[in-house]
Legacy VTK file of the C-alpha trace (Angstrom):
# vtk DataFile Version 3.0
C-alpha trace
ASCII
DATASET POLYDATA
POINTS 518 float
-10.199 270.056 7.456
-12.905 272.910 7.117
-12.168 276.688 7.311
-13.986 279.709 6.364
-12.311 282.225 4.094
-13.058 285.650 5.551
-11.684 287.919 2.814
-12.183 287.530 -0.989
-9.149 286.563 -2.893
-7.098 289.531 -3.986
-4.965 287.919 -6.614
-6.262 286.549 -9.911
-3.976 283.688 -10.351
-2.708 282.509 -13.718
-5.270 284.139 -15.997
-5.891 287.583 -17.441
-7.280 290.523 -15.334
-10.758 291.505 -16.350
-12.216 295.113 -16.211
-13.864 294.365 -12.700
-10.255 293.551 -11.383
-9.128 297.289 -11.939
-8.789 297.849 -8.239
-6.341 294.714 -7.883
-4.308 295.718 -10.938
-0.903 297.225 -9.761
2.603 297.823 -11.111
1.673 299.200 -14.502
0.955 303.020 -13.904
3.707 304.170 -15.994
2.992 302.084 -18.944
-0.739 303.095 -18.859
0.169 306.668 -18.774
2.483 306.334 -21.791
0.291 304.296 -23.766
-2.636 306.571 -23.219
-0.420 309.621 -24.294
0.600 307.790 -27.537
-2.866 306.698 -28.480
-4.154 310.179 -27.924
-1.519 311.701 -30.261
-1.361 309.092 -32.911
-4.058 307.621 -35.198
-2.563 304.145 -35.050
-0.518 302.819 -32.099
1.154 299.347 -31.914
1.711 297.684 -28.325
3.895 294.759 -28.243
5.465 292.366 -25.910
6.649 288.852 -25.391
4.220 286.091 -24.388
3.179 286.328 -20.774
4.000 290.008 -20.254
0.289 290.680 -19.469
-0.835 292.562 -22.563
-4.511 291.438 -22.093
-4.538 292.289 -18.401
-2.921 295.633 -19.128
-5.712 296.354 -21.595
-8.713 295.108 -19.537
-7.679 296.491 -16.212
-5.651 299.427 -17.084
-5.819 300.958 -20.421
-9.736 300.607 -21.025
-10.505 302.444 -17.490
-7.839 305.082 -18.107
-9.244 305.867 -21.606
-12.792 306.055 -20.471
-11.757 308.478 -17.722
-10.002 310.599 -20.321
-13.177 310.773 -22.359
-12.809 308.210 -25.076
-15.490 306.036 -26.106
-14.104 302.492 -26.047
-15.328 299.950 -28.524
-15.482 296.257 -27.419
-12.076 294.741 -27.562
-11.897 293.246 -31.112
-10.228 289.971 -32.267
-9.845 289.021 -35.755
-10.204 285.300 -34.979
-13.548 283.518 -34.105
-14.640 280.227 -32.649
-12.991 277.200 -34.163
-16.291 275.928 -35.566
-17.124 279.072 -37.321
-17.697 278.379 -41.213
-15.410 281.043 -43.034
-15.225 279.535 -46.618
-18.020 281.885 -47.787
-17.231 285.075 -45.801
-15.772 287.747 -48.140
-13.044 288.855 -45.496
-12.876 286.613 -42.452
-10.691 289.290 -40.423
-13.335 292.023 -40.975
-16.197 289.623 -40.088
-14.690 288.647 -36.635
-13.806 292.357 -35.993
-17.500 293.444 -36.477
-18.716 290.525 -34.579
-16.472 291.688 -31.750
-18.012 295.076 -31.913
-21.607 294.247 -32.499
-21.716 291.175 -30.072
-23.501 289.355 -32.882
-22.816 288.610 -36.406
-23.088 291.858 -38.265
-24.877 292.680 -41.571
-22.358 295.619 -42.353
-19.640 294.826 -45.034
-17.065 297.220 -43.784
-15.540 298.669 -40.726
-16.222 302.284 -41.730
-19.940 301.567 -42.360
-20.475 299.998 -39.166
-19.064 302.931 -37.219
-20.866 305.596 -39.426
-23.983 304.199 -37.968
-22.829 304.448 -34.478
-22.642 308.155 -33.557
-19.912 309.521 -31.176
-21.486 310.043 -27.578
-21.004 313.769 -26.562
-18.747 315.052 -23.809
-19.577 317.393 -20.987
-19.201 320.231 -23.411
-21.512 318.790 -25.904
-18.847 317.833 -28.355
-18.508 314.255 -29.823
-16.019 312.191 -27.648
-13.052 310.503 -29.326
-13.315 306.848 -30.055
-10.782 304.040 -29.825
-10.743 300.587 -31.466
-8.414 298.055 -29.540
-7.342 294.973 -31.237
-5.993 292.269 -28.829
-3.913 289.194 -29.829
-3.555 290.952 -33.226
-0.826 288.343 -34.220
-3.844 286.141 -34.871
-3.942 288.038 -38.308
-0.935 285.926 -39.196
-1.423 282.754 -37.294
-5.209 282.182 -38.165
-6.830 281.244 -41.488
-3.681 280.963 -43.427
-5.528 280.031 -46.444
-7.189 283.631 -46.445
-3.736 285.236 -46.396
-4.780 287.267 -49.525
-7.477 289.047 -47.406
-4.934 290.539 -44.999
-4.163 293.489 -47.282
-7.849 294.245 -47.596
-8.307 294.126 -43.906
-5.596 296.852 -43.430
-7.310 298.949 -46.242
-10.479 298.786 -44.112
-8.685 300.094 -41.097
-7.258 303.023 -43.260
-10.716 303.731 -44.655
-12.131 303.767 -41.202
-9.522 306.218 -39.967
-10.010 308.413 -43.229
-13.729 308.680 -42.657
-13.544 309.595 -38.729
-10.738 311.960 -37.486
-11.857 311.242 -33.935
-11.070 307.436 -34.159
-7.899 305.873 -32.914
-6.732 302.354 -33.409
-4.350 300.272 -31.126
-2.988 297.088 -32.183
-1.707 294.810 -29.383
0.419 291.868 -30.396
3.459 289.475 -29.599
6.628 290.880 -30.561
7.733 287.772 -32.448
5.169 288.450 -35.181
6.192 292.284 -35.887
8.090 291.397 -39.008
4.996 289.840 -40.444
3.268 293.202 -39.706
5.906 295.287 -41.589
4.831 294.680 -45.099
1.466 296.225 -44.298
2.522 299.170 -42.528
2.588 301.447 -45.505
-1.205 301.072 -45.930
-1.822 302.793 -42.492
-1.305 306.405 -41.364
2.281 307.476 -40.589
3.130 303.775 -41.301
2.775 302.731 -37.716
5.630 304.495 -36.214
4.055 304.824 -32.926
5.137 301.881 -30.922
5.436 300.745 -27.322
7.271 297.673 -25.981
5.545 296.380 -22.832
8.298 294.713 -20.708
8.012 292.174 -17.832
7.830 293.443 -14.336
10.804 295.005 -12.813
11.594 295.004 -9.095
9.663 297.930 -7.907
6.604 297.269 -10.169
6.806 293.645 -9.157
6.777 294.697 -5.467
3.590 296.980 -6.098
1.747 294.147 -7.597
2.393 291.916 -4.766
1.576 294.460 -1.929
-1.037 296.684 -3.587
-3.922 294.225 -3.746
-3.744 294.028 0.104
-4.744 297.449 0.717
-8.506 296.577 1.199
-7.938 293.514 3.093
-7.105 292.651 6.635
-3.795 291.326 5.928
-0.406 292.955 5.172
3.385 291.843 4.794
5.735 292.260 7.466
8.674 294.407 6.528
10.977 292.644 4.103
8.639 289.703 3.319
7.237 290.900 -0.059
10.811 291.920 -1.032
12.070 288.423 -0.191
9.212 286.820 -2.183
10.073 289.194 -5.270
13.750 288.236 -5.045
12.818 284.694 -5.184
10.543 285.281 -8.282
13.355 287.134 -10.070
15.934 284.323 -9.906
17.308 282.815 -13.111
19.436 279.814 -13.663
22.873 280.202 -15.552
25.779 278.008 -16.085
29.226 279.123 -15.105
32.433 278.803 -17.017
33.118 275.663 -15.021
30.016 274.223 -15.792
28.224 274.639 -12.555
24.486 275.650 -12.741
23.741 278.434 -10.319
20.782 280.652 -9.503
21.373 284.391 -9.909
19.307 287.588 -9.478
17.430 288.273 -12.756
16.111 291.483 -14.261
12.339 290.749 -14.570
9.460 288.873 -12.924
6.973 286.980 -14.930
3.399 288.630 -14.078
1.711 285.175 -14.442
4.141 283.521 -11.960
3.802 286.321 -9.602
0.024 286.030 -9.526
0.091 282.436 -9.301
2.406 282.399 -6.166
0.621 285.072 -4.459
-2.819 283.471 -5.122
-1.420 280.248 -3.568
0.028 282.006 -0.425
-3.314 283.808 0.084
-5.397 280.672 -0.232
-3.373 278.521 2.058
-2.600 281.044 4.953
-4.296 280.196 8.224
-7.329 282.358 8.768
-6.260 284.087 11.722
-2.984 285.544 10.044
-3.173 289.202 9.691
0.519 289.893 9.241
2.513 287.752 6.680
5.776 286.714 8.031
8.888 285.094 6.595
7.594 281.952 8.325
4.323 282.070 6.545
6.076 282.825 3.314
8.107 279.802 3.595
5.329 277.444 4.899
2.437 278.707 2.533
4.204 280.851 -0.153
6.967 278.601 -0.982
7.802 279.619 -4.604
8.998 276.051 -5.549
5.813 274.251 -4.281
3.508 276.991 -5.935
5.216 276.350 -9.185
5.081 272.647 -8.888
1.448 272.614 -8.300
0.935 275.074 -11.156
3.234 272.602 -13.459
1.073 269.487 -12.041
-2.278 271.175 -13.150
-0.925 272.105 -16.600
0.027 268.320 -17.071
-3.464 267.295 -16.258
-4.925 269.633 -18.732
-2.612 268.779 -21.372
-2.999 265.084 -20.903
-6.898 265.633 -21.414
-6.182 267.586 -24.496
-4.806 264.560 -26.230
-3.953 260.937 -25.863
-0.596 261.802 -24.079
0.096 260.347 -20.765
1.371 262.114 -17.808
4.551 260.056 -17.970
5.307 261.169 -21.733
4.544 264.764 -20.812
6.763 264.755 -17.714
9.497 263.016 -19.634
9.154 265.552 -22.470
9.748 268.379 -19.958
12.714 266.834 -18.339
14.517 265.483 -21.445
13.572 268.150 -24.074
12.746 271.384 -22.371
15.450 271.209 -19.688
18.848 270.620 -20.807
21.396 268.310 -18.828
22.788 271.514 -17.341
19.574 272.451 -15.701
18.672 275.377 -18.174
15.994 275.895 -20.537
15.921 273.914 -23.723
14.049 274.542 -26.883
11.912 272.146 -29.165
10.872 272.540 -32.817
6.938 272.282 -33.565
6.215 269.983 -36.334
3.083 269.483 -38.327
1.147 267.296 -35.831
3.757 266.882 -33.097
6.467 268.797 -31.058
9.204 266.381 -29.997
6.786 263.493 -29.876
4.138 265.271 -27.996
0.817 265.965 -29.913
0.214 269.575 -30.521
-3.031 269.659 -28.901
-1.190 269.173 -25.667
1.299 271.681 -26.586
-1.296 274.290 -27.233
-2.991 273.472 -23.818
0.464 274.117 -22.229
1.001 277.450 -23.978
-2.377 278.544 -23.131
-1.431 278.229 -19.380
1.740 280.148 -19.964
3.848 277.157 -18.739
5.768 277.382 -22.224
6.090 280.146 -24.799
6.283 279.825 -28.565
9.001 281.725 -30.685
9.324 282.093 -34.435
12.933 281.516 -35.552
13.751 281.139 -39.468
10.186 280.617 -40.140
9.660 277.816 -37.689
7.826 277.803 -34.417
9.988 276.640 -31.470
9.005 276.290 -27.606
10.706 276.866 -24.212
9.729 277.200 -20.632
8.513 280.689 -19.823
11.055 281.117 -17.090
14.054 279.467 -15.707
12.492 279.765 -12.154
10.333 276.721 -13.291
13.346 274.168 -13.973
13.861 273.127 -10.276
10.105 272.769 -9.378
9.305 270.813 -12.479
12.300 268.482 -11.636
11.175 268.225 -8.083
7.535 267.394 -9.147
8.779 264.585 -11.768
10.825 263.059 -8.978
7.923 262.810 -6.440
5.585 261.567 -9.187
7.933 258.844 -10.460
8.385 257.770 -6.853
4.443 257.429 -6.382
4.135 255.888 -9.755
6.245 252.846 -9.166
3.908 249.974 -9.676
3.659 246.531 -7.809
5.577 244.890 -10.793
8.234 247.484 -10.501
8.745 246.686 -6.970
8.671 242.902 -7.803
11.540 243.320 -10.373
13.587 245.363 -8.058
13.198 242.504 -5.336
14.240 239.986 -7.840
17.221 241.866 -9.055
18.289 242.352 -5.461
17.968 238.561 -4.806
19.734 237.674 -7.938
22.827 239.287 -6.755
22.770 237.204 -3.573
21.970 234.156 -5.471
19.057 232.625 -7.241
19.171 229.368 -4.977
18.599 231.742 -1.897
15.491 233.256 -3.653
14.083 229.986 -4.176
14.608 228.756 -0.630
13.053 232.024 0.744
10.111 231.439 -1.419
9.620 227.717 -0.425
9.912 228.758 3.187
7.689 231.717 2.937
4.719 230.905 0.548
2.865 234.175 1.356
5.839 236.261 0.451
4.174 238.041 -2.601
1.009 238.628 -0.639
2.749 240.116 2.345
5.057 242.269 0.125
2.472 243.837 -2.145
-0.768 243.450 -0.413
-3.888 241.332 -0.982
-7.425 242.237 -1.810
-9.182 244.494 0.602
-12.686 244.563 1.553
-15.028 246.662 -0.612
-15.791 249.850 1.554
-19.215 251.013 1.898
-19.784 255.068 1.472
-22.423 257.320 2.584
-23.229 260.870 1.163
-22.360 263.530 3.662
-22.371 266.674 1.534
-21.801 268.089 -1.903
-19.648 271.183 -3.374
-17.776 272.434 -6.119
-14.295 271.307 -6.937
-11.793 274.053 -6.779
-8.559 272.045 -7.474
-7.175 268.356 -7.273
-3.449 267.936 -7.951
-1.917 264.562 -6.838
-1.522 265.397 -3.221
-4.232 267.766 -2.366
-7.951 268.641 -3.153
-10.050 271.692 -2.267
-13.748 271.561 -2.412
-16.260 274.775 -1.837
-19.036 273.235 0.000
-22.547 274.208 -0.615
-22.618 276.570 2.335
-19.628 278.529 1.115
-16.859 277.176 3.230
-13.876 275.121 2.033
-12.746 271.539 2.559
-9.079 271.161 2.066
-7.068 268.035 2.687
-4.476 265.640 1.251
-5.417 262.801 -1.113
-4.760 259.164 -0.339
-5.516 255.964 -2.361
-7.539 253.310 -0.912
-7.288 250.056 -2.758
-10.815 248.524 -3.499
-9.386 245.147 -4.101
-10.947 242.770 -6.560
-9.942 242.076 -10.141
-9.789 245.665 -11.394
-6.893 248.111 -10.835
-9.268 250.808 -9.643
-8.647 252.624 -6.429
-10.730 255.199 -4.357
-9.385 258.652 -4.066
-9.759 259.476 -0.369
-9.778 262.769 1.368
-8.697 262.499 5.051
-10.336 264.801 7.445
-8.137 266.091 10.221
-10.926 267.087 12.349
-12.909 263.784 13.028
-10.966 261.064 11.327
-13.717 260.341 8.772
-12.715 259.777 5.081
-14.546 262.143 2.481
-14.288 260.315 -0.893
-14.680 262.281 -4.022
-14.649 259.726 -6.882
-13.543 256.085 -7.935
-10.668 256.371 -10.468
-7.629 254.419 -11.613
-4.724 254.860 -9.336
-2.636 258.258 -9.647
-5.381 259.796 -11.880
-7.841 262.712 -10.993
-9.460 263.886 -14.151
-12.147 266.162 -12.590
-11.814 269.821 -13.683
-12.267 272.790 -11.347
-15.788 274.143 -11.209
-17.268 270.437 -11.458
-19.911 269.579 -8.853
-18.798 266.685 -6.495
-20.353 264.649 -3.772
-18.540 264.230 -0.480
-18.889 260.659 0.663
-17.943 259.167 4.021
-16.658 255.547 4.786
-19.468 253.981 6.618
-19.354 252.231 9.816
LINES 1 519
518 0 1 2 3 4 5 6 7 8 9 10 11 12 13 14 15 16 17 18 19 20 21 22 23 24 25 26 27 28 29 30 31 32 33 34 35 36 37 38 39 40 41 42 43 44 45 46 47 48 49 50 51 52 53 54 55 56 57 58 59 60 61 62 63 64 65 66 67 68 69 70 71 72 73 74 75 76 77 78 79 80 81 82 83 84 85 86 87 88 89 90 91 92 93 94 95 96 97 98 99 100 101 102 103 104 105 106 107 108 109 110 111 112 113 114 115 116 117 118 119 120 121 122 123 124 125 126 127 128 129 130 131 132 133 134 135 136 137 138 139 140 141 142 143 144 145 146 147 148 149 150 151 152 153 154 155 156 157 158 159 160 161 162 163 164 165 166 167 168 169 170 171 172 173 174 175 176 177 178 179 180 181 182 183 184 185 186 187 188 189 190 191 192 193 194 195 196 197 198 199 200 201 202 203 204 205 206 207 208 209 210 211 212 213 214 215 216 217 218 219 220 221 222 223 224 225 226 227 228 229 230 231 232 233 234 235 236 237 238 239 240 241 242 243 244 245 246 247 248 249 250 251 252 253 254 255 256 257 258 259 260 261 262 263 264 265 266 267 268 269 270 271 272 273 274 275 276 277 278 279 280 281 282 283 284 285 286 287 288 289 290 291 292 293 294 295 296 297 298 299 300 301 302 303 304 305 306 307 308 309 310 311 312 313 314 315 316 317 318 319 320 321 322 323 324 325 326 327 328 329 330 331 332 333 334 335 336 337 338 339 340 341 342 343 344 345 346 347 348 349 350 351 352 353 354 355 356 357 358 359 360 361 362 363 364 365 366 367 368 369 370 371 372 373 374 375 376 377 378 379 380 381 382 383 384 385 386 387 388 389 390 391 392 393 394 395 396 397 398 399 400 401 402 403 404 405 406 407 408 409 410 411 412 413 414 415 416 417 418 419 420 421 422 423 424 425 426 427 428 429 430 431 432 433 434 435 436 437 438 439 440 441 442 443 444 445 446 447 448 449 450 451 452 453 454 455 456 457 458 459 460 461 462 463 464 465 466 467 468 469 470 471 472 473 474 475 476 477 478 479 480 481 482 483 484 485 486 487 488 489 490 491 492 493 494 495 496 497 498 499 500 501 502 503 504 505 506 507 508 509 510 511 512 513 514 515 516 517
């Protein structure tokens, strides 16, 4: 099925907003104004929130543009952690080094933060006076989670910030970090001006801001929501699961919406709507914006990424979610992170899942624990696992089921049937198929491929979207061909030859479209 996408995607999906997305960033006007006011009035400001609240998006698409409009010079957003392969053993202060690298764009020769900015004069404003300057540190918790062997350098880093502020009255510092690391910051606050008393906690989205984040991005498009439809979507996203006094698990209205999930569901809805839809109705919402289906698709994509990050299999990962992260009552569980594994799953896979905001980490009693980011994920995960388990039954599983059923009736009856029907196993489980022949019919870029659907952007800009099927190639191997059935002409567009139920291509890869030759 080929269709043209007439309007650019107005939702960013499960990734942070960038500065160029400013016109698509809604629901945070109050927070932006409050942070701007605090940053103007105080030398050092701490902005903190739980994982998944949208701190980086707020900085990129909200705070930076607002501060620039107010007249601030905004330095490039700094990180105190660099690439994994950076050799840091000989660096005097690794945190200072990576901050300077963030500001300069390359490795800097300067030895201190103050020295670097002394050589960078303030730009002048409309009245010819020097403009104020702000240094923003994103993911500042990395000061405590990265380079633990360099912990003695942390105090020196805070002294560098203090010296920078002492040397320049027009400079402000904004520290942005996860709230579960604030206790680790407290021992150093006495080094900084006013002991970092100016603080702002960023919440998840409440009802009205969430509604604005859903409807606002459509202002410059040809589509809009019919009355009550966006509200229904937000209500669905706010639902949480709880256990009643009788032990029953029920869904109830919650207090917040996770920004990542909101963007994910809206992106899915927009992508799958028929191109002729201009008013999004409740029927459209149920057909193309089903929250459970969007979250299931998101979960499946995360599972594929986590499986590629380590030797963990899909079966192990899915079982981990169902038995460790979801309780028998259907609520969120919590698992402990050990040195190399978390409840039996390699930490490389766990880190991949955390980076996608499917799970979040919390520090409790000096240890790191994980849980699902939201109760709303529980049912979609269980449904996805059930569907996957049904598809993953092998031929041997079916053989054993048949044997067990016949054994109940009686082994002699099974032998008799086998003697009278010698081709039983071939008829039940299929024989070898002829090797298909394919011809190249096009090429494009893979957008997504998750178990049951694949989307490819063709070279001309249009998109091919169709369900996946598995065509057994026969022979002595267990390989299958992943087939996309075209709904227009009945042809089969084949993307790759892989083992059954696996599709390890990543979004952005170039793929060839093949067709079964006559």
